[in-house]
C-alpha positions as CSV (number, residue, x, y, z in Angstrom):
1,M,83.2,-55.2,19.7
2,I,82.2,-51.5,19.6
3,G,81.2,-51.9,15.9
4,L,78.9,-54.8,16.8
5,L,77.3,-52.8,19.7
6,L,76.7,-49.8,17.4
7,G,75.2,-52.1,14.8
8,I,72.8,-53.6,17.3
9,L,71.8,-50.2,18.6
10,V,71.3,-48.8,15.1
11,G,69.2,-51.9,14.1
12,C,66.9,-51.5,17.1
13,T,63.7,-49.7,16.6
14,V,61.8,-47.5,19.1
15,N,58.7,-49.2,17.9
16,S,59.4,-52.5,19.7
17,G,59.5,-53.5,23.3
18,P,57.9,-51.8,26.3
19,N,58.2,-48.3,24.6
20,A,56.5,-49.3,21.4
21,I,53.3,-47.8,20.1
22,Q,50.5,-50.1,21.4
23,T,47.7,-51.2,19.2
24,G,44.3,-49.8,19.9
25,D,41.9,-46.9,19.6
26,Y,43.3,-43.5,20.4
27,Q,41.9,-40.0,21.0
28,F,43.9,-37.6,18.8
29,F,44.4,-33.9,19.6
30,T,45.7,-31.1,17.5
31,L,48.1,-29.2,19.6
32,R,49.3,-26.7,17.0
33,A,48.4,-25.8,13.4
34,D,50.8,-23.9,11.1
35,D,48.8,-22.7,8.1
36,A,51.0,-21.7,5.1
37,C,47.9,-21.6,2.8
38,L,45.8,-18.6,3.8
39,D,47.8,-16.8,6.4
40,G,46.2,-18.7,9.2
41,A,42.6,-18.9,8.0
42,L,42.7,-22.7,7.8
43,E,43.9,-23.0,11.4
44,A,40.2,-22.6,12.4
45,L,39.4,-25.9,10.7
46,F,41.9,-27.7,13.0
47,M,41.8,-25.6,16.1
48,P,38.3,-24.0,16.2
49,E,38.7,-22.8,19.9
50,G,41.8,-20.9,19.0
51,R,45.5,-21.6,18.6
52,H,46.2,-22.1,22.3
53,T,43.5,-24.6,22.9
54,P,44.2,-28.3,21.9
55,H,41.4,-29.7,19.9
56,A,40.2,-33.3,20.1
57,F,39.5,-35.1,16.8
58,E,35.8,-36.0,16.5
59,F,36.3,-39.7,16.1
60,P,38.7,-42.2,17.8
61,I,41.4,-43.6,15.5
62,Y,42.7,-47.2,15.4
63,V,46.5,-47.3,15.5
64,P,48.1,-50.7,14.6
65,S,51.2,-52.1,16.2
66,A,54.3,-52.5,14.2
67,D,53.6,-56.2,13.8
68,E,50.3,-55.4,11.9
69,T,52.0,-53.1,9.4
70,P,51.8,-52.3,6.6
71,L,48.0,-52.0,7.2
72,S,45.6,-50.1,4.9
73,Y,42.2,-49.0,6.1
74,Y,39.9,-45.9,6.3
75,V,40.0,-43.4,9.1
76,D,37.6,-40.6,10.2
77,F,39.3,-37.6,11.8
78,R,36.6,-34.9,12.0
79,V,34.1,-33.5,9.6
80,P,35.0,-32.9,6.7
81,F,38.0,-35.3,7.0
82,V,36.1,-38.6,7.0
83,G,36.7,-41.8,5.1
84,M,40.4,-41.1,4.4
85,P,42.3,-44.1,3.0
86,V,45.6,-44.6,4.9
87,T,48.4,-47.1,4.8
88,V,50.3,-47.3,8.0
89,E,53.9,-48.5,7.9
90,E,56.6,-49.1,10.5
91,T,59.7,-46.9,10.6
92,S,62.7,-47.0,12.9
93,S,61.1,-44.4,15.1
94,G,57.5,-45.3,15.0
95,L,54.8,-45.4,12.3
96,Q,54.2,-43.3,9.2
97,I,51.5,-42.6,6.7
98,R,52.4,-41.2,3.3
99,G,50.3,-39.9,0.4
100,S,46.8,-40.4,1.7
101,V,44.5,-38.4,-0.5
102,M,41.0,-37.0,-0.2
103,E,39.8,-35.5,-3.5
104,S,37.1,-33.2,-2.3
105,V,37.3,-31.7,1.2
106,L,34.9,-28.9,1.9
107,L,36.7,-25.9,3.2
108,D,35.1,-23.5,5.7
109,E,31.6,-23.3,4.2
110,T,30.8,-20.0,6.0
111,Q,33.8,-18.3,4.5
112,Y,34.3,-20.2,1.2
113,G,30.9,-21.4,0.2
114,N,30.9,-24.7,-1.7
115,C,34.6,-24.6,-2.3
116,V,36.4,-28.0,-2.1
117,A,40.1,-28.8,-2.3
118,T,42.2,-31.9,-2.7
119,M,44.2,-32.8,0.4
120,S,47.1,-35.1,0.7
121,V,48.4,-36.2,4.1
122,D,51.7,-37.4,5.4
123,A,52.1,-38.2,9.1
124,D,54.8,-39.5,11.4
125,L,53.8,-41.0,14.8
126,W,56.1,-42.0,17.6
127,P,55.8,-43.5,21.1
128,D,55.4,-40.9,23.8
129,D,55.3,-42.3,27.4
130,G,52.6,-44.9,26.6
131,D,50.8,-42.5,24.2
132,I,51.6,-41.2,20.8
133,G,53.2,-37.9,19.6
134,G,53.1,-36.9,16.0
135,E,53.2,-34.5,13.1
136,A,51.1,-34.3,10.0
137,T,51.6,-32.3,6.9
138,L,48.6,-31.6,4.7
139,A,49.2,-30.5,1.1
140,V,46.1,-28.5,0.0
141,S,45.6,-28.0,-3.7
142,D,43.2,-27.4,-6.5
143,P,40.5,-25.3,-4.7
144,R,37.3,-25.3,-6.8
145,G,33.6,-24.4,-6.4
146,S,30.7,-23.2,-8.4
147,D,30.0,-20.1,-6.4
148,N,33.4,-18.4,-7.1
149,R,34.2,-18.1,-3.3
150,C,37.3,-20.3,-3.3
151,P,40.4,-18.8,-1.7
152,V,43.5,-18.1,-3.8
153,F,46.5,-19.9,-2.3
154,D,50.0,-18.3,-2.5
155,A,51.3,-21.7,-3.6
156,D,49.5,-24.7,-5.0
157,P,49.8,-27.0,-3.2
158,C,50.1,-25.2,0.0
159,Q,50.9,-26.8,3.4
160,V,49.3,-27.0,6.8
161,T,51.4,-28.6,9.5
162,L,49.8,-30.1,12.6
163,D,51.4,-31.1,15.9
164,L,49.5,-34.1,17.3
165,L,49.2,-35.9,20.6
166,A,47.1,-39.1,21.0
167,E,45.9,-40.8,24.2
168,R,45.2,-44.5,24.1
169,L,41.5,-45.1,25.0
170,G,40.5,-47.6,27.7
171,D,43.9,-48.0,29.3
172,G,43.0,-46.3,32.6
173,S,45.6,-43.5,32.2
174,P,44.6,-39.9,33.1
175,D,43.5,-37.6,30.3
176,L,46.6,-35.8,28.9
177,L,44.9,-32.5,28.5
178,E,43.2,-32.2,31.9
């Protein structure tokens, strides 16, 4: 009997029932950025108001329910991260994105000129009291540009990790960050 109960509990997913991630458009926020590429220099891309100020993504993002997965589509996060192809899949704890690639992302133009890099993104999303919590890992590689202003990474690829929070739009709930 205990074995059957454990089997049922292990087989259940957090991504179903009343605590599931609900399908819809979400406003995503970067809560924290950990830049292992340039000693924090890329944090400004993800948290331009500083590391203690959550930063809203420029565009809402559609998040599918588990029933719609796997689902492949394009998302726009914020300039320069637009038109990224993603495939969202269900996991036992929520949703995941693996290996989404943008070949030529312009780095901070003021600091690095016309330098672009390849970025690959993996993300995990989970239910969080009707909203979504998450973590994304960006692998940044192959910096290149014609004006020789590209940064030199300690490792190639290097990683930027983001802590995320997303609020479902149009559900009448209060803004999480007010």
